[in-house]
DRENPA-3360 file (N, C-alpha, C; in nm, 2 decimals, always signed):
BEGIN
1 = MNALHRCL = +15.14/-3.65/+0.93/+15.02/-3.69/+1.00/+14.93/-3.57/+1.02 ~ +14.80/-3.58/+0.98/+14.71/-3.47/+0.99/+14.66/-3.45/+1.14 ~ +14.59/-3.33/+1.16/+14.55/-3.30/+1.29/+14.45/-3.40/+1.35 ~ +14.36/-3.45/+1.27/+14.27/-3.55/+1.32/+14.34/-3.68/+1.37 ~ +14.43/-3.72/+1.28/+14.51/-3.84/+1.32/+14.59/-3.82/+1.45 ~ +14.64/-3.70/+1.47/+14.72/-3.68/+1.59/+14.62/-3.69/+1.71 ~ +14.50/-3.63/+1.70/+14.40/-3.64/+1.81/+14.36/-3.79/+1.83 ~ +14.34/-3.86/+1.72/+14.29/-4.00/+1.73/+14.40/-4.09/+1.78;
9 = SGLAGCGM = +14.52/-4.05/+1.77/+14.63/-4.14/+1.82/+14.63/-4.15/+1.97 ~ +14.55/-4.07/+2.04/+14.54/-4.08/+2.18/+14.43/-4.18/+2.22 ~ +14.37/-4.16/+2.33/+14.28/-4.26/+2.38/+14.16/-4.28/+2.28 ~ +14.12/-4.17/+2.21/+14.01/-4.18/+2.12/+14.03/-4.28/+2.01 ~ +14.15/-4.29/+1.97/+14.19/-4.38/+1.86/+14.18/-4.53/+1.90 ~ +14.17/-4.55/+2.03/+14.16/-4.69/+2.07/+14.03/-4.76/+2.04 ~ +13.93/-4.69/+2.02/+13.80/-4.76/+2.00/+13.70/-4.69/+1.91 ~ +13.74/-4.60/+1.82/+13.65/-4.53/+1.74/+13.57/-4.61/+1.65;
17 = LVLVASCT = +13.61/-4.73/+1.61/+13.54/-4.81/+1.52/+13.41/-4.87/+1.58 ~ +13.40/-4.86/+1.71/+13.29/-4.92/+1.78/+13.15/-4.87/+1.72 ~ +13.14/-4.74/+1.71/+13.02/-4.68/+1.66/+13.00/-4.71/+1.51 ~ +13.10/-4.68/+1.43/+13.09/-4.69/+1.29/+13.09/-4.83/+1.24 ~ +13.12/-4.93/+1.32/+13.13/-5.07/+1.27/+13.00/-5.15/+1.30 ~ +12.91/-5.09/+1.37/+12.79/-5.18/+1.41/+12.66/-5.11/+1.40 ~ +12.63/-5.05/+1.29/+12.50/-4.98/+1.28/+12.41/-5.06/+1.18 ~ +12.36/-5.18/+1.22/+12.29/-5.26/+1.13/+12.15/-5.31/+1.19;
25 = TTTDAFSR = +12.13/-5.31/+1.32/+12.00/-5.35/+1.37/+11.95/-5.25/+1.46 ~ +11.82/-5.27/+1.51/+11.76/-5.18/+1.60/+11.82/-5.18/+1.74 ~ +11.90/-5.28/+1.77/+11.97/-5.29/+1.90/+12.12/-5.26/+1.88 ~ +12.15/-5.19/+1.77/+12.29/-5.17/+1.74/+12.35/-5.04/+1.81 ~ +12.47/-5.01/+1.78/+12.54/-4.90/+1.85/+12.47/-4.77/+1.83 ~ +12.41/-4.74/+1.71/+12.34/-4.62/+1.69/+12.22/-4.60/+1.78 ~ +12.15/-4.71/+1.80/+12.04/-4.71/+1.89/+12.08/-4.68/+2.03 ~ +12.20/-4.73/+2.07/+12.25/-4.70/+2.21/+12.30/-4.56/+2.22;
33 = LDTNRDGS = +12.35/-4.50/+2.11/+12.39/-4.36/+2.10/+12.27/-4.27/+2.12 ~ +12.17/-4.30/+2.05/+12.05/-4.21/+2.05/+11.97/-4.23/+2.18 ~ +12.02/-4.18/+2.29/+11.96/-4.21/+2.42/+11.82/-4.15/+2.44 ~ +11.79/-4.04/+2.37/+11.66/-3.97/+2.38/+11.56/-4.03/+2.28 ~ +11.60/-4.12/+2.19/+11.52/-4.19/+2.10/+11.45/-4.09/+2.00 ~ +11.52/-3.99/+1.96/+11.46/-3.90/+1.86/+11.51/-3.93/+1.71 ~ +11.58/-4.04/+1.70/+11.63/-4.08/+1.56/+11.76/-4.01/+1.52 ~ +11.82/-3.94/+1.61/+11.95/-3.87/+1.57/+12.04/-3.87/+1.69;
41 = GSRDEFSA = +12.17/-3.85/+1.67/+12.27/-3.85/+1.77/+12.32/-3.71/+1.79 ~ +12.29/-3.64/+1.90/+12.34/-3.51/+1.93/+12.49/-3.52/+1.96 ~ +12.56/-3.40/+1.96/+12.70/-3.40/+1.99/+12.72/-3.46/+2.14 ~ +12.63/-3.42/+2.23/+12.65/-3.47/+2.37/+12.62/-3.62/+2.37 ~ +12.52/-3.67/+2.30/+12.50/-3.81/+2.30/+12.62/-3.89/+2.24 ~ +12.67/-3.84/+2.13/+12.79/-3.90/+2.07/+12.91/-3.90/+2.16 ~ +12.94/-3.79/+2.23/+13.05/-3.78/+2.32/+13.03/-3.88/+2.43 ~ +12.92/-3.88/+2.50/+12.89/-3.97/+2.61/+12.91/-4.12/+2.57;
49 = YMKQEVFT = +12.85/-4.15/+2.45/+12.85/-4.28/+2.40/+12.99/-4.33/+2.37 ~ +13.07/-4.24/+2.30/+13.20/-4.28/+2.26/+13.30/-4.29/+2.39 ~ +13.28/-4.20/+2.48/+13.37/-4.21/+2.60/+13.34/-4.34/+2.67 ~ +13.22/-4.38/+2.69/+13.18/-4.51/+2.76/+13.23/-4.63/+2.68 ~ +13.20/-4.63/+2.55/+13.24/-4.75/+2.47/+13.39/-4.77/+2.46 ~ +13.46/-4.66/+2.43/+13.60/-4.67/+2.42/+13.66/-4.72/+2.55 ~ +13.63/-4.66/+2.66/+13.69/-4.70/+2.79/+13.65/-4.84/+2.82 ~ +13.53/-4.88/+2.80/+13.49/-5.02/+2.83/+13.56/-5.12/+2.74;
57 = RVDTNRDA = +13.58/-5.09/+2.62/+13.65/-5.18/+2.53/+13.80/-5.19/+2.55 ~ +13.86/-5.08/+2.60/+14.01/-5.08/+2.62/+14.04/-5.14/+2.76 ~ +13.95/-5.13/+2.86/+13.97/-5.19/+2.99/+13.93/-5.33/+2.99 ~ +14.02/-5.41/+2.93/+13.98/-5.55/+2.90/+13.97/-5.64/+3.03 ~ +14.04/-5.60/+3.13/+14.03/-5.68/+3.26/+13.92/-5.63/+3.35 ~ +13.85/-5.53/+3.31/+13.73/-5.47/+3.38/+13.76/-5.43/+3.52 ~ +13.88/-5.37/+3.54/+13.91/-5.32/+3.68/+13.89/-5.17/+3.69 ~ +13.81/-5.11/+3.60/+13.78/-4.97/+3.60/+13.90/-4.88/+3.58;
65 = KVSKDEWQ = +14.00/-4.93/+3.52/+14.12/-4.85/+3.49/+14.19/-4.91/+3.37 ~ +14.26/-4.83/+3.29/+14.33/-4.87/+3.17/+14.48/-4.87/+3.20 ~ +14.54/-4.98/+3.19/+14.69/-4.99/+3.21/+14.75/-4.95/+3.07 ~ +14.88/-4.92/+3.08/+14.95/-4.89/+2.96/+14.95/-5.01/+2.86 ~ +14.96/-5.13/+2.92/+14.95/-5.26/+2.84/+14.82/-5.27/+2.77 ~ +14.71/-5.24/+2.84/+14.58/-5.24/+2.77/+14.57/-5.14/+2.66 ~ +14.61/-5.02/+2.69/+14.61/-4.91/+2.59/+14.69/-4.95/+2.47 ~ +14.81/-5.01/+2.49/+14.90/-5.04/+2.38/+14.85/-5.16/+2.30;
73 = SVNPKVSE = +14.76/-5.25/+2.36/+14.71/-5.36/+2.29/+14.62/-5.32/+2.18 ~ +14.56/-5.20/+2.19/+14.47/-5.15/+2.08/+14.53/-5.03/+2.01 ~ +14.64/-4.98/+2.06/+14.70/-4.87/+2.00/+14.85/-4.88/+2.03 ~ +14.92/-4.97/+1.95/+15.06/-5.01/+1.98/+15.16/-4.89/+1.97 ~ +15.12/-4.79/+1.90/+15.22/-4.68/+1.88/+15.20/-4.56/+1.99 ~ +15.12/-4.59/+2.09/+15.11/-4.48/+2.19/+15.24/-4.45/+2.26 ~ +15.27/-4.33/+2.28/+15.40/-4.29/+2.34/+15.38/-4.29/+2.49 ~ +15.50/-4.31/+2.56/+15.50/-4.30/+2.70/+15.45/-4.16/+2.75;
81 = AKFRKTDL = +15.49/-4.06/+2.67/+15.46/-3.92/+2.71/+15.30/-3.90/+2.70 ~ +15.24/-3.96/+2.60/+15.10/-3.94/+2.58/+15.03/-4.02/+2.69 ~ +15.07/-4.13/+2.73/+15.01/-4.21/+2.84/+15.02/-4.13/+2.97 ~ +15.14/-4.08/+3.00/+15.16/-4.00/+3.12/+15.08/-3.87/+3.12 ~ +15.06/-3.81/+3.01/+14.98/-3.69/+3.00/+14.83/-3.72/+3.03 ~ +14.79/-3.84/+3.00/+14.65/-3.88/+3.03/+14.63/-3.93/+3.17 ~ +14.74/-3.99/+3.22/+14.74/-4.04/+3.36/+14.77/-3.93/+3.46 ~ +14.66/-3.85/+3.49/+14.68/-3.72/+3.56/+14.74/-3.74/+3.70;
89 = NGDRAITR = +14.70/-3.84/+3.77/+14.75/-3.86/+3.91/+14.88/-3.94/+3.91 ~ +14.93/-3.99/+3.80/+15.06/-4.06/+3.79/+15.06/-4.20/+3.86 ~ +14.95/-4.26/+3.86/+14.94/-4.40/+3.93/+14.96/-4.51/+3.83 ~ +15.00/-4.48/+3.70/+15.02/-4.58/+3.60/+14.90/-4.65/+3.55 ~ +14.78/-4.58/+3.57/+14.66/-4.63/+3.52/+14.57/-4.51/+3.49 ~ +14.48/-4.53/+3.39/+14.39/-4.42/+3.35/+14.25/-4.46/+3.39 ~ +14.19/-4.37/+3.47/+14.06/-4.39/+3.52/+13.96/-4.34/+3.41 ~ +13.83/-4.37/+3.43/+13.73/-4.32/+3.34/+13.73/-4.16/+3.34;
97 = QEADTAFD = +13.75/-4.10/+3.46/+13.75/-3.96/+3.47/+13.87/-3.90/+3.39 ~ +13.99/-3.96/+3.41/+14.11/-3.92/+3.33/+14.09/-3.93/+3.18 ~ +14.03/-4.04/+3.14/+14.00/-4.07/+3.00/+13.91/-3.96/+2.95 ~ +13.80/-3.93/+3.02/+13.71/-3.83/+2.97/+13.78/-3.69/+2.96 ~ +13.86/-3.66/+3.06/+13.94/-3.54/+3.05/+14.03/-3.53/+2.93 ~ +14.09/-3.64/+2.90/+14.18/-3.65/+2.78/+14.09/-3.63/+2.65 ~ +13.98/-3.70/+2.64/+13.89/-3.68/+2.53/+13.86/-3.53/+2.51 ~ +13.82/-3.47/+2.62/+13.78/-3.33/+2.61/+13.90/-3.24/+2.57;
105 = REGSLTTL = +14.01/-3.26/+2.63/+14.13/-3.19/+2.60/+14.17/-3.20/+2.45 ~ +14.17/-3.32/+2.40/+14.21/-3.35/+2.27/+14.12/-3.29/+2.16 ~ +13.99/-3.29/+2.20/+13.89/-3.24/+2.10/+13.86/-3.34/+1.99 ~ +13.91/-3.46/+2.01/+13.90/-3.56/+1.90/+13.75/-3.60/+1.87 ~ +13.67/-3.61/+1.98/+13.53/-3.65/+1.96/+13.46/-3.54/+1.88 ~ +13.48/-3.41/+1.92/+13.42/-3.30/+1.85/+13.46/-3.30/+1.70 ~ +13.59/-3.32/+1.68/+13.64/-3.32/+1.54/+13.58/-3.43/+1.46 ~ +13.57/-3.55/+1.52/+13.51/-3.66/+1.45/+13.36/-3.64/+1.43;
113 = FRKIDTDG = +13.29/-3.59/+1.53/+13.15/-3.56/+1.51/+13.13/-3.48/+1.39 ~ +13.20/-3.37/+1.38/+13.19/-3.28/+1.26/+13.21/-3.34/+1.13 ~ +13.31/-3.44/+1.13/+13.34/-3.51/+1.00/+13.22/-3.60/+0.96 ~ +13.16/-3.66/+1.06/+13.05/-3.76/+1.03/+12.92/-3.68/+1.00 ~ +12.90/-3.57/+1.06/+12.78/-3.48/+1.04/+12.79/-3.41/+0.91 ~ +12.78/-3.48/+0.80/+12.80/-3.42/+0.66/+12.71/-3.31/+0.62 ~ +12.59/-3.31/+0.68/+12.49/-3.21/+0.64/+12.51/-3.09/+0.74 ~ +12.59/-3.10/+0.84/+12.62/-2.98/+0.92/+12.51/-2.94/+1.01;
121 = NGSLSRVE = +12.41/-3.02/+1.04/+12.29/-2.98/+1.11/+12.31/-3.00/+1.26 ~ +12.43/-3.05/+1.31/+12.45/-3.06/+1.45/+12.40/-3.19/+1.51 ~ +12.36/-3.28/+1.43/+12.32/-3.42/+1.48/+12.36/-3.52/+1.37 ~ +12.37/-3.64/+1.42/+12.41/-3.75/+1.34/+12.29/-3.84/+1.30 ~ +12.27/-3.87/+1.18/+12.17/-3.96/+1.14/+12.23/-4.10/+1.12 ~ +12.14/-4.20/+1.12/+12.19/-4.34/+1.09/+12.25/-4.34/+0.96 ~ +12.20/-4.27/+0.86/+12.26/-4.27/+0.72/+12.40/-4.21/+0.72 ~ +12.42/-4.10/+0.80/+12.55/-4.04/+0.80/+12.65/-4.13/+0.87;
129 = VAAFHAKV = +12.61/-4.20/+0.97/+12.70/-4.29/+1.04/+12.73/-4.41/+0.95 ~ +12.63/-4.46/+0.88/+12.66/-4.57/+0.79/+12.75/-4.53/+0.67 ~ +12.73/-4.41/+0.62/+12.82/-4.36/+0.51/+12.96/-4.35/+0.56 ~ +12.98/-4.30/+0.68/+13.11/-4.28/+0.74/+13.18/-4.42/+0.76 ~ +13.09/-4.51/+0.81/+13.14/-4.65/+0.82/+13.19/-4.71/+0.69 ~ +13.12/-4.69/+0.59/+13.15/-4.74/+0.45/+13.29/-4.68/+0.41 ~ +13.31/-4.55/+0.44/+13.44/-4.48/+0.40/+13.55/-4.54/+0.48 ~ +13.53/-4.57/+0.61/+13.63/-4.63/+0.69/+13.67/-4.77/+0.64;
137 = QQQPAGSP = +13.57/-4.85/+0.61/+13.59/-4.98/+0.56/+13.67/-4.98/+0.43 ~ +13.66/-4.88/+0.35/+13.73/-4.87/+0.22/+13.88/-4.83/+0.24 ~ +13.92/-4.79/+0.35/+14.05/-4.75/+0.38/+14.15/-4.87/+0.38 ~ +14.27/-4.85/+0.34/+14.37/-4.95/+0.35/+14.39/-5.00/+0.49 ~ +14.43/-5.12/+0.51/+14.45/-5.18/+0.64/+14.54/-5.09/+0.72 ~ +14.52/-5.08/+0.85/+14.59/-5.00/+0.94/+14.52/-4.99/+1.07 ~ +14.57/-4.91/+1.16/+14.51/-4.89/+1.29/+14.37/-4.83/+1.28 ~ +14.28/-4.85/+1.37/+14.16/-4.78/+1.36/+14.17/-4.63/+1.35;
145 = AKRISSAA = +14.27/-4.57/+1.43/+14.29/-4.42/+1.42/+14.33/-4.38/+1.28 ~ +14.42/-4.46/+1.22/+14.46/-4.42/+1.08/+14.35/-4.43/+0.98 ~ +14.27/-4.54/+0.99/+14.17/-4.56/+0.89/+14.06/-4.46/+0.91 ~ +14.02/-4.42/+1.03/+13.92/-4.32/+1.05/+13.97/-4.18/+1.01 ~ +14.10/-4.15/+1.04/+14.16/-4.03/+1.00/+14.16/-4.02/+0.85 ~ +14.19/-4.12/+0.78/+14.19/-4.12/+0.63/+14.05/-4.10/+0.58 ~ +13.96/-4.17/+0.64/+13.82/-4.16/+0.59/+13.76/-4.02/+0.61 ~ +13.81/-3.95/+0.72/+13.76/-3.82/+0.75/+13.81/-3.71/+0.66;
153 = N = +13.92/-3.74/+0.59/+13.97/-3.64/+0.50/+13.90/-3.63/+0.37;
% end
């Protein structure tokens, strides 16, 4: 398992396809990512967008916390230890703040951003995101984390 896949197997792996799966219209995910409307996605915009989207999609009952069952429904191979490490206060639920802390600790969003930013200019274009999406779609069936990790190599 490569380093990116290890990072993505955490909370980030639960919803990474959100951005790369829906860049087709002016009201799509890329448009929501580009909050300052300059036609590109900065590292900060990408991080904020992904943190919100992943948490929202994993918190299926909309109670503002992610249970282990919710997490495992999108990432069945998550370990008990990984869940406990993310659940900082030990209440058996992950809050948005705990999730954000885990994203920052893992570095998975920064790593993924660099992989998508193929021209290395520090921002994502719609073309770069679409190209990465195409690579992900070409990967063999598997978890989102595994498909993204394979596409990023």
